[in-house]
C-alpha positions as CSV (number, residue, x, y, z in Angstrom):
1,X,10.0,76.2,78.4
2,X,12.5,72.9,78.2
3,X,16.0,72.7,77.2
4,X,16.6,70.0,74.3
5,X,19.4,67.5,74.9
6,X,22.4,67.8,71.8
7,X,23.0,64.7,70.8
8,X,27.1,64.8,71.7
9,X,28.6,64.9,68.4
10,X,25.9,67.1,66.8
11,X,27.9,70.0,66.5
12,X,28.6,70.6,62.7
13,X,26.2,73.6,61.6
14,X,27.1,75.1,65.2
15,X,30.5,75.1,64.5
16,X,30.1,76.3,61.1
17,X,28.0,78.6,60.8
18,X,29.4,80.2,64.2
19,X,33.3,80.2,61.8
20,X,31.5,82.4,59.1
21,X,30.4,84.3,62.4
22,X,34.0,84.8,63.2
23,X,35.3,85.2,59.4
24,X,32.8,88.4,59.0
25,X,33.2,90.0,62.1
26,X,36.8,90.5,60.9
27,X,35.9,91.2,57.7
28,X,33.6,93.9,59.1
29,X,36.1,95.4,60.8
30,X,38.8,95.2,58.8
31,X,36.6,97.0,55.8
32,X,34.0,99.1,57.4
33,X,31.7,96.6,56.1
34,X,27.9,97.4,57.3
35,X,26.8,94.1,55.0
36,X,29.9,91.8,56.9
37,X,28.4,93.2,60.3
38,X,24.7,91.6,59.0
39,X,26.1,88.1,57.2
40,X,27.9,88.0,61.1
41,X,24.8,88.8,62.7
42,X,22.5,86.3,60.7
43,X,25.8,83.5,61.4
44,X,25.3,84.1,64.6
45,X,21.7,83.7,65.0
46,X,21.5,80.3,63.2
47,X,24.8,79.3,65.0
48,X,22.6,79.3,67.6
49,X,19.6,78.3,66.5
50,X,21.2,75.1,65.3
51,X,22.1,74.1,69.0
52,X,19.5,75.1,70.7
53,X,17.1,73.1,68.4
54,X,19.3,70.0,67.7
55,X,20.2,70.0,64.3
56,X,21.0,66.7,63.3
57,X,24.7,66.4,61.4
58,X,24.4,66.3,57.7
59,X,26.0,62.7,56.1
60,X,29.1,64.7,55.0
61,X,30.2,65.9,58.5
62,X,32.6,62.8,59.6
63,X,34.1,63.3,56.5
64,X,35.2,66.8,57.4
65,X,35.4,66.0,60.9
66,X,38.5,63.6,59.6
67,X,39.8,66.2,57.3
68,X,40.3,69.2,59.8
69,X,41.9,66.9,61.5
70,X,44.1,65.4,59.1
71,X,45.1,69.3,58.5
72,X,45.1,70.7,62.2
73,X,46.9,67.4,64.3
74,X,45.3,66.1,67.4
75,X,45.0,68.0,70.1
76,X,47.3,68.8,72.2
77,X,47.0,66.4,75.0
78,X,47.3,63.4,72.5
79,X,50.4,65.1,71.8
C-alpha cells in the first residue's frame, strides 16, 4: 500500500494525541491504573492514524501553535 504524503505542518493531531499518550502512560505507571494504560494505547493509535491518513489541521491549530511558542519560547538554535 503506498504511503500518503503528509503536508508540511499537518502535525496538530499527531502531536495532540501523542501528548495524551505520554500523559496517560505516565499516569498508568504512577497510579498502576489499567484504564490509563488503555487510554495511552488508544491515544497512540489515534496519533499514528492521524499521521498515516494525513488528517488536516483544524482551523484553530495555528492559534495553539502561537500560544505554545510564546509559553515555551523559540527553539534553542534561534536564541
